[in-house]
C-alpha beads as a LAMMPS data file, in Angstrom:
LAMMPS data file: protein, C-alpha beads

453 atoms
452 bonds

1 atom types
1 bond types

-500.0 500.0 xlo xhi
-500.0 500.0 ylo yhi
-500.0 500.0 zlo zhi

Masses

1 110.0

Atoms # bond

1 1 1 80.733 -220.528 11.727
2 1 1 82.059 -223.700 10.095
3 1 1 84.295 -226.338 11.640
4 1 1 87.317 -226.917 9.433
5 1 1 90.055 -229.516 9.842
6 1 1 93.575 -228.788 8.652
7 1 1 95.784 -231.854 8.278
8 1 1 99.406 -230.895 8.876
9 1 1 100.954 -228.225 11.112
10 1 1 103.783 -227.057 8.902
11 1 1 103.891 -223.370 8.006
12 1 1 101.411 -223.849 5.123
13 1 1 98.835 -225.600 7.268
14 1 1 99.251 -223.160 10.152
15 1 1 98.855 -220.210 7.781
16 1 1 95.641 -221.675 6.387
17 1 1 94.412 -222.321 9.941
18 1 1 95.162 -218.747 10.975
19 1 1 93.323 -217.300 7.992
20 1 1 90.319 -219.523 8.642
21 1 1 90.118 -218.583 12.323
22 1 1 90.442 -214.921 11.350
23 1 1 87.437 -215.484 9.064
24 1 1 85.451 -216.654 12.098
25 1 1 85.679 -220.418 11.655
26 1 1 86.611 -223.018 14.269
27 1 1 89.723 -224.897 13.157
28 1 1 91.164 -228.193 14.312
29 1 1 94.742 -228.871 13.179
30 1 1 95.802 -232.516 13.213
31 1 1 99.572 -233.033 13.214
32 1 1 101.083 -236.497 13.073
33 1 1 104.400 -235.641 14.735
34 1 1 105.140 -234.364 18.230
35 1 1 105.618 -230.707 17.246
36 1 1 104.358 -227.967 14.988
37 1 1 106.321 -226.044 12.384
38 1 1 107.471 -228.662 9.898
39 1 1 110.862 -227.540 8.556
40 1 1 110.837 -224.562 10.926
41 1 1 112.327 -226.205 13.985
42 1 1 114.416 -225.145 16.921
43 1 1 117.269 -227.084 18.458
44 1 1 120.089 -226.563 20.912
45 1 1 123.818 -226.824 20.423
46 1 1 126.006 -226.287 23.496
47 1 1 123.019 -224.637 25.178
48 1 1 122.453 -222.132 22.352
49 1 1 118.966 -222.182 20.791
50 1 1 119.164 -222.068 16.988
51 1 1 117.275 -223.094 13.867
52 1 1 117.897 -226.680 12.797
53 1 1 115.679 -226.245 9.752
54 1 1 115.022 -223.255 7.521
55 1 1 116.849 -220.187 8.804
56 1 1 115.573 -217.424 6.505
57 1 1 112.844 -216.371 4.101
58 1 1 112.751 -214.229 0.990
59 1 1 112.466 -210.576 1.995
60 1 1 111.297 -209.386 -1.427
61 1 1 108.089 -211.420 -1.282
62 1 1 105.371 -210.016 0.968
63 1 1 103.902 -213.202 2.417
64 1 1 106.522 -214.203 4.966
65 1 1 107.607 -210.794 6.162
66 1 1 103.976 -209.664 6.212
67 1 1 102.901 -212.595 8.376
68 1 1 105.782 -212.028 10.781
69 1 1 104.877 -208.349 11.077
70 1 1 101.206 -209.178 11.660
71 1 1 102.259 -211.467 14.496
72 1 1 104.414 -208.780 16.090
73 1 1 107.732 -210.470 15.313
74 1 1 110.805 -208.387 14.551
75 1 1 112.724 -208.977 11.344
76 1 1 116.473 -208.946 10.807
77 1 1 118.632 -209.315 7.723
78 1 1 121.932 -211.078 7.136
79 1 1 125.171 -209.221 7.735
80 1 1 127.399 -208.030 4.924
81 1 1 129.454 -211.230 5.115
82 1 1 129.776 -212.785 1.670
83 1 1 129.408 -216.360 0.475
84 1 1 132.098 -218.414 -1.215
85 1 1 132.225 -221.402 -3.542
86 1 1 134.594 -224.194 -2.546
87 1 1 135.771 -225.518 -5.875
88 1 1 138.923 -226.269 -7.784
89 1 1 140.863 -226.447 -4.510
90 1 1 140.013 -223.049 -3.027
91 1 1 137.295 -220.945 -1.413
92 1 1 136.373 -218.524 -4.171
93 1 1 134.099 -215.451 -4.072
94 1 1 130.566 -216.082 -5.291
95 1 1 129.955 -213.733 -8.244
96 1 1 126.635 -212.019 -8.865
97 1 1 124.188 -214.554 -10.272
98 1 1 120.534 -215.432 -10.571
99 1 1 120.442 -218.982 -9.181
100 1 1 123.868 -219.559 -10.696
101 1 1 123.309 -217.864 -14.043
102 1 1 126.090 -215.241 -14.105
103 1 1 125.100 -211.576 -14.189
104 1 1 128.671 -210.223 -14.262
105 1 1 131.124 -212.144 -16.412
106 1 1 134.066 -210.050 -15.223
107 1 1 133.297 -211.062 -11.628
108 1 1 132.974 -214.653 -12.775
109 1 1 136.385 -214.554 -14.466
110 1 1 138.003 -212.967 -11.413
111 1 1 136.570 -215.599 -9.067
112 1 1 138.487 -218.452 -10.657
113 1 1 135.462 -220.729 -10.319
114 1 1 135.666 -221.767 -13.974
115 1 1 138.585 -223.174 -15.914
116 1 1 139.936 -220.993 -18.727
117 1 1 137.998 -223.133 -21.177
118 1 1 134.818 -222.811 -19.123
119 1 1 135.223 -219.051 -18.866
120 1 1 135.721 -218.770 -22.623
121 1 1 132.548 -220.768 -23.267
122 1 1 130.597 -218.613 -20.817
123 1 1 131.576 -215.506 -22.766
124 1 1 130.588 -217.109 -26.076
125 1 1 126.951 -216.860 -25.066
126 1 1 124.230 -218.565 -27.060
127 1 1 120.710 -217.266 -26.535
128 1 1 118.319 -220.124 -25.690
129 1 1 114.791 -220.254 -27.064
130 1 1 113.118 -223.062 -25.114
131 1 1 109.977 -224.624 -26.513
132 1 1 107.859 -225.390 -23.465
133 1 1 109.355 -226.325 -20.124
134 1 1 113.033 -227.136 -19.777
135 1 1 115.363 -227.903 -16.903
136 1 1 117.335 -225.134 -15.234
137 1 1 120.545 -226.917 -16.160
138 1 1 119.655 -227.256 -19.833
139 1 1 118.651 -223.590 -20.044
140 1 1 121.825 -222.252 -18.419
141 1 1 124.088 -224.704 -20.236
142 1 1 122.744 -223.583 -23.607
143 1 1 123.572 -219.971 -22.739
144 1 1 126.844 -220.329 -20.817
145 1 1 128.060 -223.915 -21.103
146 1 1 128.111 -226.977 -18.884
147 1 1 130.794 -225.737 -16.512
148 1 1 128.635 -222.856 -15.299
149 1 1 125.928 -225.382 -14.519
150 1 1 128.305 -227.754 -12.740
151 1 1 130.125 -225.189 -10.604
152 1 1 127.538 -222.442 -10.028
153 1 1 123.980 -223.581 -10.714
154 1 1 124.314 -227.000 -9.095
155 1 1 125.523 -225.773 -5.686
156 1 1 122.913 -223.003 -5.534
157 1 1 120.001 -225.235 -6.537
158 1 1 121.348 -227.951 -4.267
159 1 1 120.934 -225.591 -1.340
160 1 1 117.319 -224.771 -2.164
161 1 1 115.966 -228.067 -3.527
162 1 1 118.664 -230.619 -2.662
163 1 1 118.187 -231.520 -6.314
164 1 1 120.017 -231.579 -9.631
165 1 1 119.972 -228.694 -12.084
166 1 1 119.397 -230.888 -15.119
167 1 1 116.219 -232.348 -13.608
168 1 1 114.540 -229.306 -12.022
169 1 1 111.979 -227.332 -14.030
170 1 1 113.035 -223.801 -14.897
171 1 1 109.454 -222.586 -15.187
172 1 1 108.542 -223.963 -11.764
173 1 1 111.742 -223.214 -9.826
174 1 1 113.251 -220.081 -11.413
175 1 1 110.750 -218.708 -13.952
176 1 1 112.544 -215.381 -14.241
177 1 1 115.476 -217.214 -15.855
178 1 1 113.403 -217.953 -18.945
179 1 1 112.966 -214.276 -19.791
180 1 1 116.394 -213.182 -18.550
181 1 1 118.428 -215.707 -20.523
182 1 1 116.282 -215.146 -23.620
183 1 1 117.637 -211.612 -23.963
184 1 1 120.492 -210.780 -26.285
185 1 1 122.250 -209.142 -23.336
186 1 1 121.762 -210.365 -19.772
187 1 1 121.425 -207.253 -17.643
188 1 1 119.075 -206.932 -14.715
189 1 1 117.093 -203.694 -14.576
190 1 1 118.330 -201.065 -12.144
191 1 1 116.628 -201.270 -8.774
192 1 1 117.098 -200.722 -5.088
193 1 1 120.481 -201.584 -3.679
194 1 1 120.953 -204.679 -1.560
195 1 1 121.276 -202.467 1.497
196 1 1 117.883 -200.885 0.791
197 1 1 116.134 -204.116 -0.131
198 1 1 117.860 -207.182 1.344
199 1 1 117.185 -210.482 -0.376
200 1 1 116.622 -212.443 2.848
201 1 1 115.028 -211.864 6.224
202 1 1 115.107 -213.787 9.475
203 1 1 113.619 -213.559 12.946
204 1 1 115.829 -212.878 15.983
205 1 1 116.018 -216.120 17.918
206 1 1 115.141 -218.227 14.883
207 1 1 112.526 -218.831 12.207
208 1 1 110.947 -221.470 14.471
209 1 1 109.360 -218.559 16.333
210 1 1 106.978 -217.986 13.391
211 1 1 104.855 -221.146 13.806
212 1 1 104.901 -220.770 17.579
213 1 1 103.568 -217.225 17.219
214 1 1 100.740 -218.479 14.993
215 1 1 99.854 -221.081 17.614
216 1 1 99.876 -218.499 20.412
217 1 1 97.745 -216.052 18.427
218 1 1 95.261 -218.789 17.556
219 1 1 94.966 -219.845 21.175
220 1 1 93.971 -216.296 22.003
221 1 1 90.990 -216.463 19.655
222 1 1 89.569 -219.606 21.229
223 1 1 88.866 -220.935 17.729
224 1 1 92.117 -222.861 17.081
225 1 1 92.820 -226.342 18.434
226 1 1 96.085 -228.101 17.544
227 1 1 96.489 -231.793 18.319
228 1 1 99.904 -233.429 18.078
229 1 1 100.560 -237.113 17.465
230 1 1 97.319 -237.310 15.494
231 1 1 98.110 -239.288 12.342
232 1 1 95.241 -239.010 9.860
233 1 1 94.382 -242.351 8.279
234 1 1 91.313 -241.495 6.222
235 1 1 89.385 -238.504 4.927
236 1 1 85.929 -239.122 3.492
237 1 1 82.799 -237.278 2.482
238 1 1 79.623 -237.783 4.537
239 1 1 76.047 -236.560 4.068
240 1 1 76.763 -233.897 6.687
241 1 1 80.177 -232.859 5.342
242 1 1 83.452 -234.613 6.193
243 1 1 84.811 -237.303 8.483
244 1 1 88.520 -237.362 9.294
245 1 1 89.799 -240.503 11.005
246 1 1 92.898 -240.753 13.202
247 1 1 94.067 -243.771 15.170
248 1 1 91.956 -242.722 18.138
249 1 1 88.982 -240.728 16.867
250 1 1 86.786 -239.725 13.966
251 1 1 86.361 -235.972 13.670
252 1 1 83.503 -234.294 11.816
253 1 1 84.098 -231.163 9.750
254 1 1 82.447 -228.900 7.210
255 1 1 85.637 -228.614 5.136
256 1 1 89.180 -230.001 5.024
257 1 1 92.609 -228.642 4.122
258 1 1 95.347 -231.161 3.349
259 1 1 98.675 -229.501 4.139
260 1 1 100.764 -232.650 3.932
261 1 1 103.561 -233.794 1.583
262 1 1 102.685 -235.349 -1.746
263 1 1 102.767 -239.043 -0.773
264 1 1 100.456 -238.877 2.278
265 1 1 98.180 -236.457 0.431
266 1 1 97.936 -238.954 -2.435
267 1 1 96.888 -241.709 -0.027
268 1 1 94.184 -239.537 1.516
269 1 1 92.885 -238.522 -1.920
270 1 1 92.925 -241.992 -3.483
271 1 1 89.137 -242.327 -3.367
272 1 1 88.156 -238.644 -3.168
273 1 1 90.167 -237.375 -6.132
274 1 1 91.961 -240.289 -7.814
275 1 1 93.316 -238.171 -10.675
276 1 1 94.959 -235.794 -8.196
277 1 1 96.305 -238.725 -6.182
278 1 1 97.903 -240.235 -9.281
279 1 1 99.650 -236.966 -10.101
280 1 1 100.844 -236.475 -6.522
281 1 1 102.404 -239.933 -6.505
282 1 1 104.795 -238.823 -9.261
283 1 1 106.361 -236.027 -7.175
284 1 1 109.682 -237.222 -5.777
285 1 1 111.393 -235.924 -2.656
286 1 1 115.012 -235.502 -1.588
287 1 1 116.465 -236.166 1.842
288 1 1 119.060 -234.031 3.581
289 1 1 120.755 -233.548 6.921
290 1 1 121.999 -230.508 8.829
291 1 1 124.883 -230.709 11.287
292 1 1 125.084 -227.760 13.676
293 1 1 128.384 -227.138 15.466
294 1 1 129.524 -224.935 18.325
295 1 1 133.243 -224.098 18.548
296 1 1 135.134 -222.193 21.201
297 1 1 135.977 -218.790 19.756
298 1 1 139.721 -219.322 20.173
299 1 1 142.284 -217.439 18.075
300 1 1 142.868 -220.638 16.080
301 1 1 139.185 -221.029 15.282
302 1 1 138.728 -217.355 14.447
303 1 1 141.707 -217.414 12.099
304 1 1 140.111 -220.273 10.168
305 1 1 136.456 -219.310 9.922
306 1 1 135.849 -215.767 11.256
307 1 1 137.124 -214.173 8.064
308 1 1 134.132 -212.184 6.827
309 1 1 132.505 -215.078 4.986
310 1 1 128.948 -216.239 5.593
311 1 1 129.847 -219.752 4.493
312 1 1 130.441 -221.637 1.278
313 1 1 128.697 -223.752 -1.357
314 1 1 130.150 -226.938 -2.813
315 1 1 129.572 -228.129 -6.395
316 1 1 128.807 -231.868 -6.530
317 1 1 131.501 -232.333 -9.193
318 1 1 134.094 -231.710 -6.478
319 1 1 133.078 -234.924 -4.728
320 1 1 132.792 -233.615 -1.176
321 1 1 130.489 -234.909 1.546
322 1 1 129.000 -231.524 2.411
323 1 1 127.074 -229.471 -0.122
324 1 1 127.257 -226.254 1.895
325 1 1 128.436 -224.706 5.143
326 1 1 126.760 -221.725 6.788
327 1 1 128.794 -219.691 9.265
328 1 1 125.711 -218.729 11.224
329 1 1 127.690 -216.601 13.700
330 1 1 128.909 -214.460 10.808
331 1 1 125.670 -214.408 8.825
332 1 1 123.316 -213.411 11.644
333 1 1 124.152 -210.916 14.365
334 1 1 121.630 -212.540 16.701
335 1 1 123.393 -215.913 16.424
336 1 1 126.756 -214.331 17.260
337 1 1 125.210 -212.612 20.283
338 1 1 123.442 -215.775 21.431
339 1 1 126.632 -217.803 21.117
340 1 1 128.681 -215.535 23.351
341 1 1 132.120 -217.185 23.505
342 1 1 130.999 -219.846 21.032
343 1 1 130.908 -219.700 17.246
344 1 1 127.914 -221.567 15.775
345 1 1 127.935 -222.877 12.219
346 1 1 126.277 -225.663 10.281
347 1 1 126.857 -227.948 7.341
348 1 1 124.343 -229.419 4.921
349 1 1 124.551 -232.865 3.334
350 1 1 122.404 -234.849 0.922
351 1 1 121.049 -234.468 -2.586
352 1 1 118.273 -236.120 -4.541
353 1 1 119.087 -239.734 -5.358
354 1 1 121.918 -239.860 -2.816
355 1 1 119.929 -241.056 0.195
356 1 1 122.421 -243.863 0.832
357 1 1 125.068 -241.304 1.807
358 1 1 122.859 -240.255 4.725
359 1 1 122.123 -243.796 5.935
360 1 1 124.993 -243.764 8.400
361 1 1 125.168 -242.981 12.136
362 1 1 125.123 -239.345 13.219
363 1 1 128.781 -239.416 14.258
364 1 1 129.791 -240.289 10.689
365 1 1 127.960 -237.229 9.349
366 1 1 129.734 -235.149 11.993
367 1 1 133.131 -236.597 11.071
368 1 1 132.568 -236.119 7.351
369 1 1 131.557 -232.499 7.955
370 1 1 134.602 -231.808 10.119
371 1 1 136.899 -233.340 7.514
372 1 1 135.489 -231.094 4.783
373 1 1 135.602 -228.026 7.038
374 1 1 139.260 -228.752 7.731
375 1 1 140.071 -229.140 4.017
376 1 1 138.159 -225.996 3.077
377 1 1 139.248 -223.621 5.864
378 1 1 142.066 -225.236 7.819
379 1 1 139.833 -225.586 10.884
380 1 1 141.170 -228.492 12.964
381 1 1 139.741 -227.671 16.412
382 1 1 137.248 -230.081 17.929
383 1 1 133.743 -228.717 18.435
384 1 1 132.264 -228.159 21.861
385 1 1 129.043 -229.760 20.614
386 1 1 127.452 -231.046 17.419
387 1 1 123.791 -231.791 16.680
388 1 1 122.437 -233.673 13.643
389 1 1 118.989 -232.931 12.258
390 1 1 117.788 -235.259 9.514
391 1 1 115.130 -234.261 7.009
392 1 1 114.074 -237.532 5.408
393 1 1 112.109 -236.882 2.223
394 1 1 111.975 -233.222 3.121
395 1 1 112.251 -231.404 -0.200
396 1 1 109.926 -231.935 -3.197
397 1 1 111.569 -232.096 -6.606
398 1 1 110.022 -229.882 -9.276
399 1 1 110.666 -232.015 -12.343
400 1 1 110.206 -230.642 -15.855
401 1 1 106.469 -230.294 -16.416
402 1 1 105.753 -229.557 -12.744
403 1 1 103.485 -226.572 -13.393
404 1 1 101.228 -228.617 -15.664
405 1 1 101.154 -231.383 -13.066
406 1 1 100.103 -228.945 -10.339
407 1 1 97.396 -227.506 -12.595
408 1 1 95.975 -230.997 -13.092
409 1 1 96.071 -231.666 -9.341
410 1 1 94.265 -228.439 -8.565
411 1 1 91.639 -229.067 -11.247
412 1 1 90.908 -232.504 -9.794
413 1 1 90.690 -231.149 -6.243
414 1 1 88.489 -228.223 -7.281
415 1 1 85.565 -230.481 -8.164
416 1 1 85.409 -231.801 -4.589
417 1 1 83.385 -229.330 -2.490
418 1 1 84.945 -228.269 0.783
419 1 1 88.460 -229.526 -0.018
420 1 1 91.733 -227.634 -0.486
421 1 1 95.408 -228.579 -0.612
422 1 1 98.548 -226.589 0.146
423 1 1 102.228 -226.993 0.901
424 1 1 105.690 -227.128 -0.608
425 1 1 104.699 -229.722 -3.214
426 1 1 102.906 -227.165 -5.371
427 1 1 104.119 -223.606 -5.892
428 1 1 107.479 -223.221 -4.160
429 1 1 109.560 -224.723 -1.369
430 1 1 110.530 -221.488 0.402
431 1 1 108.782 -220.151 3.484
432 1 1 107.104 -217.272 1.654
433 1 1 105.821 -219.587 -1.085
434 1 1 104.452 -222.051 1.479
435 1 1 102.701 -219.235 3.333
436 1 1 101.181 -218.084 0.033
437 1 1 99.985 -221.642 -0.564
438 1 1 98.301 -221.673 2.839
439 1 1 96.615 -218.340 2.118
440 1 1 95.284 -219.674 -1.197
441 1 1 93.836 -222.797 0.412
442 1 1 92.044 -220.773 3.066
443 1 1 90.778 -218.278 0.471
444 1 1 89.230 -221.135 -1.526
445 1 1 87.268 -222.413 1.458
446 1 1 86.259 -218.967 2.689
447 1 1 85.007 -218.039 -0.793
448 1 1 83.032 -221.281 -1.023
449 1 1 81.486 -220.719 2.396
450 1 1 80.527 -217.166 1.410
451 1 1 78.830 -218.393 -1.753
452 1 1 76.896 -221.029 0.161
453 1 1 75.759 -218.450 2.703

Bonds

1 1 1 2
2 1 2 3
3 1 3 4
4 1 4 5
5 1 5 6
6 1 6 7
7 1 7 8
8 1 8 9
9 1 9 10
10 1 10 11
11 1 11 12
12 1 12 13
13 1 13 14
14 1 14 15
15 1 15 16
16 1 16 17
17 1 17 18
18 1 18 19
19 1 19 20
20 1 20 21
21 1 21 22
22 1 22 23
23 1 23 24
24 1 24 25
25 1 25 26
26 1 26 27
27 1 27 28
28 1 28 29
29 1 29 30
30 1 30 31
31 1 31 32
32 1 32 33
33 1 33 34
34 1 34 35
35 1 35 36
36 1 36 37
37 1 37 38
38 1 38 39
39 1 39 40
40 1 40 41
41 1 41 42
42 1 42 43
43 1 43 44
44 1 44 45
45 1 45 46
46 1 46 47
47 1 47 48
48 1 48 49
49 1 49 50
50 1 50 51
51 1 51 52
52 1 52 53
53 1 53 54
54 1 54 55
55 1 55 56
56 1 56 57
57 1 57 58
58 1 58 59
59 1 59 60
60 1 60 61
61 1 61 62
62 1 62 63
63 1 63 64
64 1 64 65
65 1 65 66
66 1 66 67
67 1 67 68
68 1 68 69
69 1 69 70
70 1 70 71
71 1 71 72
72 1 72 73
73 1 73 74
74 1 74 75
75 1 75 76
76 1 76 77
77 1 77 78
78 1 78 79
79 1 79 80
80 1 80 81
81 1 81 82
82 1 82 83
83 1 83 84
84 1 84 85
85 1 85 86
86 1 86 87
87 1 87 88
88 1 88 89
89 1 89 90
90 1 90 91
91 1 91 92
92 1 92 93
93 1 93 94
94 1 94 95
95 1 95 96
96 1 96 97
97 1 97 98
98 1 98 99
99 1 99 100
100 1 100 101
101 1 101 102
102 1 102 103
103 1 103 104
104 1 104 105
105 1 105 106
106 1 106 107
107 1 107 108
108 1 108 109
109 1 109 110
110 1 110 111
111 1 111 112
112 1 112 113
113 1 113 114
114 1 114 115
115 1 115 116
116 1 116 117
117 1 117 118
118 1 118 119
119 1 119 120
120 1 120 121
121 1 121 122
122 1 122 123
123 1 123 124
124 1 124 125
125 1 125 126
126 1 126 127
127 1 127 128
128 1 128 129
129 1 129 130
130 1 130 131
131 1 131 132
132 1 132 133
133 1 133 134
134 1 134 135
135 1 135 136
136 1 136 137
137 1 137 138
138 1 138 139
139 1 139 140
140 1 140 141
141 1 141 142
142 1 142 143
143 1 143 144
144 1 144 145
145 1 145 146
146 1 146 147
147 1 147 148
148 1 148 149
149 1 149 150
150 1 150 151
151 1 151 152
152 1 152 153
153 1 153 154
154 1 154 155
155 1 155 156
156 1 156 157
157 1 157 158
158 1 158 159
159 1 159 160
160 1 160 161
161 1 161 162
162 1 162 163
163 1 163 164
164 1 164 165
165 1 165 166
166 1 166 167
167 1 167 168
168 1 168 169
169 1 169 170
170 1 170 171
171 1 171 172
172 1 172 173
173 1 173 174
174 1 174 175
175 1 175 176
176 1 176 177
177 1 177 178
178 1 178 179
179 1 179 180
180 1 180 181
181 1 181 182
182 1 182 183
183 1 183 184
184 1 184 185
185 1 185 186
186 1 186 187
187 1 187 188
188 1 188 189
189 1 189 190
190 1 190 191
191 1 191 192
192 1 192 193
193 1 193 194
194 1 194 195
195 1 195 196
196 1 196 197
197 1 197 198
198 1 198 199
199 1 199 200
200 1 200 201
201 1 201 202
202 1 202 203
203 1 203 204
204 1 204 205
205 1 205 206
206 1 206 207
207 1 207 208
208 1 208 209
209 1 209 210
210 1 210 211
211 1 211 212
212 1 212 213
213 1 213 214
214 1 214 215
215 1 215 216
216 1 216 217
217 1 217 218
218 1 218 219
219 1 219 220
220 1 220 221
221 1 221 222
222 1 222 223
223 1 223 224
224 1 224 225
225 1 225 226
226 1 226 227
227 1 227 228
228 1 228 229
229 1 229 230
230 1 230 231
231 1 231 232
232 1 232 233
233 1 233 234
234 1 234 235
235 1 235 236
236 1 236 237
237 1 237 238
238 1 238 239
239 1 239 240
240 1 240 241
241 1 241 242
242 1 242 243
243 1 243 244
244 1 244 245
245 1 245 246
246 1 246 247
247 1 247 248
248 1 248 249
249 1 249 250
250 1 250 251
251 1 251 252
252 1 252 253
253 1 253 254
254 1 254 255
255 1 255 256
256 1 256 257
257 1 257 258
258 1 258 259
259 1 259 260
260 1 260 261
261 1 261 262
262 1 262 263
263 1 263 264
264 1 264 265
265 1 265 266
266 1 266 267
267 1 267 268
268 1 268 269
269 1 269 270
270 1 270 271
271 1 271 272
272 1 272 273
273 1 273 274
274 1 274 275
275 1 275 276
276 1 276 277
277 1 277 278
278 1 278 279
279 1 279 280
280 1 280 281
281 1 281 282
282 1 282 283
283 1 283 284
284 1 284 285
285 1 285 286
286 1 286 287
287 1 287 288
288 1 288 289
289 1 289 290
290 1 290 291
291 1 291 292
292 1 292 293
293 1 293 294
294 1 294 295
295 1 295 296
296 1 296 297
297 1 297 298
298 1 298 299
299 1 299 300
300 1 300 301
301 1 301 302
302 1 302 303
303 1 303 304
304 1 304 305
305 1 305 306
306 1 306 307
307 1 307 308
308 1 308 309
309 1 309 310
310 1 310 311
311 1 311 312
312 1 312 313
313 1 313 314
314 1 314 315
315 1 315 316
316 1 316 317
317 1 317 318
318 1 318 319
319 1 319 320
320 1 320 321
321 1 321 322
322 1 322 323
323 1 323 324
324 1 324 325
325 1 325 326
326 1 326 327
327 1 327 328
328 1 328 329
329 1 329 330
330 1 330 331
331 1 331 332
332 1 332 333
333 1 333 334
334 1 334 335
335 1 335 336
336 1 336 337
337 1 337 338
338 1 338 339
339 1 339 340
340 1 340 341
341 1 341 342
342 1 342 343
343 1 343 344
344 1 344 345
345 1 345 346
346 1 346 347
347 1 347 348
348 1 348 349
349 1 349 350
350 1 350 351
351 1 351 352
352 1 352 353
353 1 353 354
354 1 354 355
355 1 355 356
356 1 356 357
357 1 357 358
358 1 358 359
359 1 359 360
360 1 360 361
361 1 361 362
362 1 362 363
363 1 363 364
364 1 364 365
365 1 365 366
366 1 366 367
367 1 367 368
368 1 368 369
369 1 369 370
370 1 370 371
371 1 371 372
372 1 372 373
373 1 373 374
374 1 374 375
375 1 375 376
376 1 376 377
377 1 377 378
378 1 378 379
379 1 379 380
380 1 380 381
381 1 381 382
382 1 382 383
383 1 383 384
384 1 384 385
385 1 385 386
386 1 386 387
387 1 387 388
388 1 388 389
389 1 389 390
390 1 390 391
391 1 391 392
392 1 392 393
393 1 393 394
394 1 394 395
395 1 395 396
396 1 396 397
397 1 397 398
398 1 398 399
399 1 399 400
400 1 400 401
401 1 401 402
402 1 402 403
403 1 403 404
404 1 404 405
405 1 405 406
406 1 406 407
407 1 407 408
408 1 408 409
409 1 409 410
410 1 410 411
411 1 411 412
412 1 412 413
413 1 413 414
414 1 414 415
415 1 415 416
416 1 416 417
417 1 417 418
418 1 418 419
419 1 419 420
420 1 420 421
421 1 421 422
422 1 422 423
423 1 423 424
424 1 424 425
425 1 425 426
426 1 426 427
427 1 427 428
428 1 428 429
429 1 429 430
430 1 430 431
431 1 431 432
432 1 432 433
433 1 433 434
434 1 434 435
435 1 435 436
436 1 436 437
437 1 437 438
438 1 438 439
439 1 439 440
440 1 440 441
441 1 441 442
442 1 442 443
443 1 443 444
444 1 444 445
445 1 445 446
446 1 446 447
447 1 447 448
448 1 448 449
449 1 449 450
450 1 450 451
451 1 451 452
452 1 452 453
């Protein structure tokens, strides 16, 4: 049995730790903050416990739903409430798309999201043939025109990456777009209906329950130790294996997993794997904020927001403060039940390069959100409660060339025995992708230990 240290208790690090304990190793997780879970975090608004970070995971990938099932957690799916796009002065139905690339031009026309000129350009499709990597925005604009990018792709990508379509790598972020938009006719193959295979899944009570379940399961094995407030300052090789230094102790280990964002990982790798550190330093991050509200479910409030919508997206070209609003009470049955006589919803603010817009007091983010909610829906009631959760530098930006950059990072790390990296900086920012990254890191160390044995 080896002793392995995992640096970082986000979902990637916890997944790696779980796999390693399942393989019979003793694992120490060192987390610099005062809680586990990373972007999976619980909060309270008007006494209702909700997610104040990620609220869902992809249902059509096996990693997240499989882990939840293994931990004995129930899964739920969003209601049939539909999303809107707040643009050109109205809340308009979101047509069928793949990350904003339209899959039904008749739906797109009917939505009114595009101007007549934009709709005409979208129909005059030009098949792109990218040479190498290209941004999502450039790819979609070549096929459908700039207006589709500005009013559909931008708000959808802004929700996932808090980034800009013309800067995010298509091959890293939405690789299926390359093949889809390269066809003469864009038609997705027939498959299971949405009802049979929902796109998203959640956990009743909140996604924050996933990391807490990993912690509880690990405690039951006696092989998992998680220490909070343990900021790692140095990781170095020793004749016996590894030494990991915090402010208060130096811990010995046989192997190390770095499950931290790009910048702190780069600092820890500066001497161990300088080529990897240099590449990691080039990965930028975006900041965002979530404002969660609770409103009394009065007739006035219901008339404004309880209208069968799950929320709305906002294109940046419309110049609003919020980039999205999620009507959580309408999207998730468990949130409606938990709220009782309260309706819980949240707004999202902040995109890459716009950090200054978030550098204001919490009450200004609340006021800006309420002003946009009023303009979009007519909601003028005051909330019972509002809670602001800031995610400073929370979302990595997958710039064009990201896949090659990650390959170089992994190649540089691979030559260091007993070392693995994982997290959102590499292969995807969603929960399922981060879990997969944690699995891969653990697999690398388990395979190396098996070979040595």
